[in-house]
C-alpha positions, 0 to 999 in steps of 0.5 A, a space after each residue: 196396650 194400645 193408646 186407643 184403649 182409653 176409649 174403654 173408660 167412656 161410653 160410646 157416642 154415636 152420630 146424631 144423624 145415624 141415630 135418627 136413621 136407626 130409629 126410623 128403621 126400627 119404628 115400633 119394633 120391640 127392641 127400640 126401647 133397649 136400643 134407645 137406652 143403649 144410645 142414650 146411656 151415660 155410662 159403659 155399664 148402662 150401655 152394656 146392660 141395654 145391649 144384654 137386653 137386645 141380645 136376649 130379644 134377638 135370641 128369642 126372635 131368631 129362634 122364632 124366625 122373626 128377627 128383623 133385618 133392620 136390627 141386624 143392619 143397625 148392629 153392624 153400623 153400631 159396630 162400625 162407629 164404635 171406638 177400637 177395642 171398646 167393650 160395646 164393640 166387643 159385645 156387638 161382635 159377640 151378638 153378631 157371631 152368635 146368630 144362627 147360621 141362616 143369618 151369616 150371609 146377611 151379616 157378611 153382606 152388611 159387613 162387606 158393605 160397611 167395609 167398602 163404605 169405610 175404605 172409600 171414605 164415605 162413613 169414616 174419613 180419617 185413616 186412623 179410624 178406618 184402620 181401627 175398624 179393620 182391626 176390630 173385624 180381626 178381633 174375636 169376630 170370625 165373620 168379620 175376618 172372613 169378610 176381610 179375607 174375601 175383600 183382599 183385592 180391595 184392601 190391597 188397593 187401599 193399603 197401597 194407596 195409603 202407604 204412598 200417602 203416608 210415606 210422603 207425609 214425613 214425620 207428621 204421619 209416623 203414627 199413621 204409618 206405624 198403625 198402617 203397617 201393623 194393621 197390614 201385617 196382622 191382616 196378611 198374617 191371617 191370609 192363607 196361600 196366595 193361590 187359594 185366595 186368587 181362585 176363590 169365587 167369593 173375592 170382591 174385586 175392584 170394578 176394573 178387574 171383575 171381568 179379568 181372567 184368573 191368571 190376570 187377577 193373580 198377577 195383579 195381586 202379586 204386583 200389589 204385594 211386590 209394590 207394598 214390599 218395595 215401599 216397606 223396604 224403603 222404610 226399613 232401610 231409611 235413616 230418616 225414620 224412627 225405630 218404631 217405624 223400622 221395627 214395624 217395617 221389618 215385620 211387614 217385610 217378613 210377612 210379605 216375604 213369606 206370603 210371596 214366597 209361598 206362591 213360588 215354586 221354591 219357597 225356601 230358596 226365595 226366602 234364603 235369597 231375600 234374607 241374605 240380601 237384607 242381612 248382607 246389605 252394606 252400611 246397614 244400621 245396627 238397629 235395622 239388622 236387629 229389627 230384621 232378626 227379630 222379625 225373622 224369628 217372629 214371623 217366619 215359620 219354624 220349618 223354614 227357619 230350619 230349612 233355609 240354609 245360610 253358609 251351610 247352617 240353618 237360618 236359626 243357628 245363623 241368627 244366634 251369633 248375629 244377635 249376640 254381636 248386636 247386643 254387645 255393640 248396641 248401647 241405647 237402653 231401648 235397643 238393648 231391651 229389644 236385643 235381649 227380647 230377640 235373644 229370648 225369642 231365639 231360645 223359645 224358637 230353639 226349644 220348640 224346634 230342638 227335636 226336629 233337627 239333628 244339627 240343632 240338637 247337637 248345637 244345643 248340647 249343654 257343653 256346646 258353645 250356644 248353651 255356654 254363651 246363653 248361660 254367660 249372658 244370663 250370669 252377666 245381665 241378671 243384675 242389669 238395671 233395666 227390669 225388662 232385660 232382667 225379665 228376658 234373662 229369666 225367660 232365657 234361663 227357663 228355656 235352657 232348663 226346658 230344652 235340656 230336659 227335652 233333649 236328654 232327660 236321663 242326665 238332666 238331674 245331674 246338669 241341674 244340680 251343677 247349675 244349682 251349685 253354681 248359683 249357691 256359690 254366688 254372692 248373697 247380695 245379687 237379686 238374680 241369684 234368688 230369682 234363678 233359684 226360684 226358677 230352678 227349684 221347680 225342677 229339682 228335689 228340695 231336699 237336695 237344695 237344703 242338703 247343699 245349703 242348710 243355712 238357706 232359710 236363715 240367708 233368705 231371712 237376712 235378705 228381707 232387710 234389703 229393699 232390692 232383695 226382699 221380693 226375690 228372696 220372698 218368692 224363693 222362700 214361698 216356693 221352697 216352703 210349699 215344695 218342702 211341705 209337699 214332700 215332707 213325711 212329718 211336719 216336725 222337721 218342716 216346722 223346725 226348718 221354716 217356722 222357727 227360723 221365721 219366728 226368730 226373724 220376726 222377733 229380732 229383725 228390723 222394722 223393714 225386714 219385719 214388713 217384708 217377712 209379713 208381706 212375702 213369707 208369712 202367708 205361705 207358711 199358713 197356706 201349708 199348715 193352718 195349725 202351725 200357730 200353736 207351734 209359733 206360740 210355743 217358739 215365742 215363749 222360749 225366745 228371749 226378748 221383751 214381752 211387747 215384741 213377742 206380743 206384736 209378733 204373735 198378733 201379726 201371725 194371727 192377723 196373717 193366719 186369719 187372712 190366709 186360712 179359711 174358717 179360722 176362728 181366732 176368738 175361740 182358740 186365742 181369746 186369752 191372747 186377745 184379752 192380754 193384748 187389750 190390756 197391753 200398754 202399747 197402743 199399736 198392740 191394742 190396735 192390732 188386737 182390735 183389727 183382728 176382731 173387726 177385720 175379715 177378708 169376707 165381708 159377710 162373715 159375722 164375728 164370733 159372739 165372744 169377740 163382741 164383749 171384747 169390743 165393748 171392753 176395749 172401747 170402755 178402756 180406750 175411749 179417753 185416749 189422748 192420741 188423735 190418730 189412735 182414736 180415728 184408727 179405732 173408729 175405722 176398725 169399728 166401721 169395718 165391724 159394723 159393716 160386717 155385721 150388717 152384710 152378715 145379717 142380710 146373708 143370715 136372713 137369706 140362709 136361715 132365721 136363727 132367732 137366737 143368733 140374730 138377737 145376739 148381734 142385735 143386743 151387741 149393737 144396742 149395748 154399743 149404742 147405749 155405751 156411746 150415749 152414756 159417754 156423752 154425759 156431763 163432765 166426760 172428757 172431750 176425747 171420749 165424747 169425740 170418739 163416741 160421736 164418731 161411732 154413733 155417726 157410723 152406726 147411724 150411717 150403717 144401720 139406716 132404715 129403708 122401707 124397701 131393703 131393710 128386713 123387719 128383724 134388722 137393727 135400726 139405729 133411729 128406732 133404738 134411740 130413746 129419749 134419755 139418749 137424745 137428752 145426752 145428744 142434745 146436751 152435747 150441743 153445748 160442748 165447748 169443742 166445736 167438732 163435738 158440737 158439729 158431730 152431735 148436730 149432724 146426728 140429730 139432723 139425720 133423724 128421719 121425719 117419721 122417727 118413732 120416738 119423736 112421734 110418741 112424744 107430746 107436741 111440747 117435747 118436740 118444741 123443746 127439742 126445737 128450742 134447744 137447737 135454736 139455743 145452739 144457733 144463737 150461741 154460735 151466731 151472736 146476741 139475741 134479738 131485742 124482742 126475745 131478750 126482753 122476753 127473758 128479762 121479764 120472766 118473773 122467776 128470773 127477776 126475783 132470783 137475780 141478785 140486784 145491782 151491779 157492784 163497782 169495779 174495785 180499784 186494785 192493780 193486777 198481779 203480775 205473772 210470768 207463766 200460766 198457772 203460776 197463781 190460782 184463786 181458790 174459794 169454797 162454797 157450802 151448799 145445804 144438805 140435799 134430799 138424800 142427806 148428802 152435803 156438797 162442797 165446790 172448790 173453784 180454782 182459776 177461771 172455773 177449774 171445778 171439782 165436785 166433792 161429796 162427803 158428810 162434811 169438810 175437815 176445816 174450821 168454820 172460820 178462817 178456813 184458808 189458814 186451817 191445818 188441813 190447807 197448810 199441810 196440803 200446800 206444804 205437801 204439794 209445794 205451794 206457796 200460800 198467798 193471802 189477798 184482800 177480799 174481792 181481788 179481781 185476779 183471785 178471790 173476786 173472780 172465783 166469788 163471781 163464778 160462785 155467785 153466778 152458779 148460785 143465781 142459776 140454781 135459785 132461778 131453777 128452784 123458783 121455776 120448778 119448786 123446791 119440792 120438785 127440784 132435786 138440785 143435787 142431781 142437776 148440779 153437774 149440768 149447771 157446772 158443765 154449762 157454766 164452764 162452757 158459757 162463762 167467757 161469753 158474757 151474761 146474755 148467754 146466761 139468759 138461755 140457761 134457764 130454758 135449757 135447765 127446764 128442758 133437762 128436768 122435763 126430759 127426765 120426768 114422766 109428766 110435764 112439771 111446768 106450764 110452758 105455754 108462754 114459752 111456746 108462744 115465743 118458740 112459734 115466733 123464733 121458729 119463723 126466724 130460724 127455720 131457714 137456717 137449719 131447716 129444723 121445722 121439717 125435722 120436728 114437724 
């Protein structure tokens, strides 16, 4: 790839002066808008889209014969200013090439004018840009190539001058020199015979030669070509230039030699004398000799390689020993690679010419020296550390096989079998062995190979454990599996040889070997036989090993089969396997099962309905997993599943409107959403809340409402969310885990302004949502402002229900501890009987480790409960040493009593506000407990916010407003003004 290919990555920019001139030429033309879009586009895709519009307009105008010449001139100028190999330049070339024949003269004239301006330095003043433009005229642009051939005299004059300048510029001009020689080589290679070009009336000559005779013009062209050849020879045999310059000079010298010799009376003799003088030159550098051999094989026609005689042998045969000797003498890695590539080029040319010359046919006999030397070269260098040299060995080996099959097809099978036996006896640790076997297996019967080496499948599985051999052995495995399947009469023998070997290796090999087997071998099996999974499952039942290993192997095969086979419904045939994997104890097995359901190579393929219930069961079982990585992997799989459902839904609506199928997936999405909202309820583990919030966030991003693109029957997340769901989401804002709070807040803030559920709510409900969000801001930022704090402290219900006075701090010393959880403080609270005749007890330990016990009573004595037989027996069974402390000790009983006192106070406040007859406090008890556990370390100012939150909880769960909150709304209007700039929540709720 050229170093200029990087220009493809950026949009083409044109000179401002040129753009202004083009706009003036178009004026009010219909193509002006599209051209401006192309010139001003900020991306390549935008420029190409605009160019497509121009092409469509040009095609329409050309059919109507109304195409403006100014537009053609602008396209020619745009082609001139484009960077080399830029996609826009190639698009313009196609447009100019596809114009009707009547416009060819106009395009050629304008292109010739642009070329002359380029060569004179009027438009492009840098040599590299001038050469790139000449190259662009030779790439997929026949009209441009014709212009170049007609401009041969001008180009020869330009190249001769620039060659002189760059050759005198030293090493600083090497890049331009290489580009100059490559461009000249490509141009001269496209030229036909010199005589035909010299008499053409369409040639563009310099002004001084326009009136000369034809013979004088021919002499002028020959003089220029000879001058270029002399300068190229000086670069070729110079010791002061780089190898890249020498190789480019060798190519140019060879092309000039062929072109000059074609005009002589004896072209073969002209080529022979020059080649011999170059190769026999004294003190020639080894690389220069190698560059000449490579150039001869690449640029001299095959007929001349056979006709030119060197010491009574053809030039082609004479080059072989020279190349072999050079390879043995060269030590540098780049030079060795060029020598290997030259030898591979020789075998390719010999294969093409093998039947055209009797002496060559005899020389290429399998028992001859040339074939023996080539095979020795392959055997020696197939383990070379340079990847390029190994690749050239493969090319040589393929040409050897193809050459022998062409020369002697009757005995080729015997010769190929001898090569096969030679390869099979090589060591198994060599990479080249498996590569060459892969090449050879295409030309022999696979039954012969398995007959000569029955243990080859096991050998290939052993090679999968080696990093350097895996890809080569895997390539051979895949080819042999497919070849054997194509010639097998029954599948039983094929399955016994390949499937059983594969299953045994998957179950017993190392992790590295398993990875290589999955990557290189498993796909080819399913590409041959889509129904071999049942045989794999049968093989696993008879294998010895752990159930975990067998299940992992089976799931791996299922995953690969789903990828390799079309219309493979894994949920229908292997639902029992998926269910077993879901309840497996290994997380990787469970994740593999989920990936099988959620992933698909086709993004529009809807999952099977039976798989949807498995997904819900999986989330229910693994929602509280302790592994962070496992949780995020689950969310990744769910994201893929949801995107599949969304894209498949669109495809289903386009094809047909199957109402039942649409309702199936819509019901799954609704059940998934409800399941995740239910996981946000109080006392849920933070892991379950985290994964539920992540899944809800994915659902919200995937199923977002768009009035233009979203179909009417599509599932929309915001429309499906109900008030109880929002209640759970708002409650999560008070989670002690900061990531869960942020995730919940992000979900709420992403609800659109025109959310249907909020529109149906009363204005008071909107303010309550606003109120809770302001609470969260306050809890994160700090203390309440003084005005708001006075408002809450003046609340009559709170004042009445609050226990008066503050007790003095007791003068007890702290109890020393050596480790966490060494000492627990325990106390029991007895609550009144609820409206449902239940009696609750709260047992508090440490700093609020609370457990709710529901029963008809506690089996403890009403007095002296801590020394009851139950507590003594429990402590003895758990190995706990019971210690009695004085009342209200600050590190035990006092701390627990303080927590219980706060709990009772808040319950009392709520009861005073809403009324005991309306307040089922037992149903609100989990909210109290969860909030107190999260707010307890923050201080009493946070408890002032609790009452209003509990009002929200009760209000959201009731059908009508239970309390007059007009006073609170007054405070909300004031607090909204203070906090609106923080979260922008007013816009969200208004």
